[in-house]
N, C-alpha and C positions, 0 to 999 in steps of 0.2 A: 504494500500500500504506500502510495506517495504521500509523504507528510510535508507540508509546507512549513517554512521556518516559523511563521507566526502562529501555526496550529500546534506546535510541539507541546506546549503547556496543556492545551485542551485535550490532546490525545492521551497524554500521560494520566491526566485526571480521569478520563473515560475508562482507561484500562484498569486503573486502581479501583474505580467504582464497580466495574464489571467483576473483578476478582472478589471483592467484598460481597457482592450479591451472590456469587456462586458458592462461596464459603458459607454464607449465611443460610443457604438452603439446607445444608446437612448439619452444620454446627452453628446454630444461631448465637451470634456475638453482638449483633447490633439490632436495635428495634427498627420497626418500619418507619417510625418518625425520623430517626437518625439518617436512614438511607434516603428518605424523601428530602431531608434538608440538604444532603449532599447533591442530589439531583438538581435541586433549585440553585445551589451554588454553581453547578456546572453550567446551567442556563445563563446565569448572571455573568459568568466568566466568558461565555461565547459572545453575549451581547456586548460586553466591554471590549473584547479583542476585535470583533468584526465591525464595531462602530468607530474604531480608531485606525483603520487600515491606511497605510501609506500608498502613494501611487504605484510604487514598484511591487508592493505586496499584492495589489489588485491585478497587476500584469501577471504575476505568478498564478493567481486564481484563473485568469483568462486562459492560461496555457496549461492548466492542469490536465494530465493524461486522461482522466475520467470525465472531463467536461463533455457534454453532449455535442456531437458534430452534426453537420448538415443531414447526413443519412439517417441519423437518429430522429431528427425532427420530421423528416419525410415519412419515416416508418410509423411514427406515433401520431401524426396529424392527419395523414391522408388515409381514406378508406381504400382508395385505389391509386396506383402509380404505375405509369408506363414510361420506362426510361428511353430516351432518344440518344443516339450515338453519332459521332463524327461531325466534321465541319464541311464535308463535301468538297474539300480542297486538298487536305493533306492526310489527316488521320483523326482518331478519337483521342481526347485528352481526359485521362482518368481523374485529374484534379478538379474537374468541373462535372458535377452530376446534374442532368437536366431531363425534364420530361413532363408528361401530362399527369395532373393529379386531381383528385376529387376530395374536397374537404367539406364536410357537412352538406354534401349534395351539390356544392358549387364547384365548377370546373376551373382549374388554374393551370398555368404553366409555371413550374417551380424550377429554379436554377440555384444551385448551391456550390460552394467551394468546400471540398472534402479533404481532410488531412489524413485520415486513416487512424487506426487504434493501436496496432502492434507493428513490429518491425516490417513484416511482410506487406501489410496493407499500406503502411506509410510510404514504402518504396513504390508500391503500385500507384498510389495517389500523388507521388512526387511531393510529399509533405504539404500538400495543399497549395503548391505554387504552380499556377496555370501557365501553359505555353500559349503561343498565339492561336493555335487551333482550338484551345479551350474557349477563348473569347469569341472566336468565330462561331463555334458550336452554340454558345450562349445566344449570340445575336440571331442565328438561324432559328432557334426556338422562339425568340421574342417576335421575330417577323411572323412566325406561324401563329403566335398568340394574337397578333394584330389582325391577321387575315381572318381568324375565326372569332374575333371579338372576345378573347379570353383575358382576364387580368393576369398579371405577372407577379410572382413572388420571388425575390432574390435573397439568399442567405449568405451573408458575408463572413468569411473566416479564413484568412490567409496571411502568412507573414510577408507576402509580396509576390508579384509575378516572378516567374523563373528568370534569373538573371544570366543564364548561361549563353554561350556563343551561339548555340543552335537556335535558341529562341530569338536572338537578335537577327540571325540570318533569315529567319522566317517572318520577320516583321513584327516583333513584339510591341514596339512603340506605336506603330500604325494600327495594329489590331485593337489596342486599348483606346487610342484616340478616336478611331472609327466608332467604337461602341459608345463613347461619350456623345458623339454627334447623333448617332442613330437612336439612342435611348432618349435623348432630349426631345426628339420629334416622333417617338413611337405613339401612335394614336390609340393607346389602351392603358388602363390604370396599371401603375407599377408600385408595388409595396416592397420596400427594402428593410431588411432586418439584420442588424449586426449581432451575431451570436457568439463571436469570439474575437480573434484578431482582425482588425481592418487596417491593413498596412499599405500605404502608398497607392500608386495607380493600380496595383494588383487588385485591391478591393474596389476602387472607384470604377474599374472597368465594367462592373455589373452593379454599380451603386447609385446610378442616377434614377430618381423616382419621384413620385408624387408625395409620398410620406415615408419618413425614415424612422424606424424604431430601433432602440439600442438596449441590449441587456445591460443590467447594472454594472457588471464587472468586465464588460468588453472594453476594447479601446479602438480608437479610430485616429490615425495619424499619418502624416506625410512620410514618416520614417520610423523605424523601430527605435526604442530607447538605446539599444546597443549601437546601432548605426549612427544615431545622433551624437552619442558620447565619443565615438571613434572620430567623427568629423570635427566636433567642437573642442574636445579635450585630448584628442589623440590617444584615448584610453577607454576601452569598452567597459572597464570596471566602474566607470562613473555612470552606469546605466540608471541608478536610482535617482541621481540628480537630474538626468535627462528626462526621466519619466515624469518628474514633478514639473519641469519647465515646459514640457510639450503641451500641457493642458489637453490631454487626449481622452479623458474619461467622460462618462455620460453627463455629469452635472455641468462640466465646463462647456461641452459641446451643445447642450440644451440652451445654456445662457447665450451662446454665440449664434444660435439659430442654425447650427449644422445638422442637428437631429431634432425630431419633433416630439418624441416621447421616450421616457425611460421605462423599460420593462423590468420590474423588480425580480430579484433572484432570492432563493431561500437563504437563510442565514449561513454565511460561509461560502456561498457560490452555487452555481447550477448543478454541480456534480453531487451535492448533498441530497438533492431531491429533484431529479430530472422530470418526474411527472408534473410537479408544480410548475416548472418552467414551460413544459409543453402546453399546459393549460393556459398560462399567461400569454404565450405567443399565439395560440389559437384564438384567444379572446381578442387580441390586438388585430389579427387578420380579419376576423369577422366584423369588428367595429369599423375598420378602415374601408373594407369593401362596401359596407352599407353606406358610408359617406361618399365614396367615389363612384358608385354604380350609376347614380343619376346625373352625373356631370357630363355635359356634351364633350366630344373629342376636342373641339376647338377651344373651349374654356379650359379643359384639362391641360392642353399643351401650353396655353398662356400662363396658367397658374404655375406649372412646372418651370417654365422659363423665368418667371418673376421670382420664384422660390430660390433659385440658384443665383440670380442676379443680386439678390439682397444679402447674400452671405458675405461675411467679412466686415471688419470695421477698420477705419483709418481716421487719423487726425491731420488737420492742416494748420499751418501757422502762417500768419501774415509776414 
């Protein structure tokens, strides 16, 4: 079991409490009131620790190996899912999973960035780093959604687009920039949800939408904290300072108008209670679809344009 640094005290207390409860079954040494008091102390400890998380600690939660990934959301939200493959130009990219889904009877096109869960699946999914063909596959599915007037859901979770030479040779920058252009004028509702890492153009390549929801401990940034530290301080170990400086968490982004809604996670992160997170995301999708379904395509595109034009703040001096 992966234990995060800030959770060490909590895990040790839980293990102690579990041993005491097991011993107490056969050889009662403590009263039920005493055990109950210890359980309450544990809950208070959790609330104290998780209410004082530093930006870097939240990044570690976002990267937790047991955090639900795109494929988990698809499996738990959709009654039906038919995956589509390939970009019809080069090949299929396993870092992007896309297809037709039915959620509570409503049909959607769902596109997600998938990292994988173990060594074999992570290699197969290229650790969630898409190639150009992944972005082209995503756009092919979005055009299909527009053709059949289906809303689009995108699930963002990537450390960035694949930076290798082969990706650059196949037009990585062009593929991402073309998606930005095409998504800006796609005449069907687009619901974007940040479920994990939202790093650089790799996330933005499927991140243009009418409404953007963000899980509480996800992050959305132009660069990873390690990358930022390497550039500014020439030292990747300064990642904690970079994480705080980047203002990349949900509260900061909501204040700046980058995201529209924070989706709350269970105490300690989504991996502690995935079912609760799935329910929260499903509720968000249903609410946003009910708001977007009655908007005309012309107004939808104008609102989307204005949404991104208003992002960012600057000051001028005489």
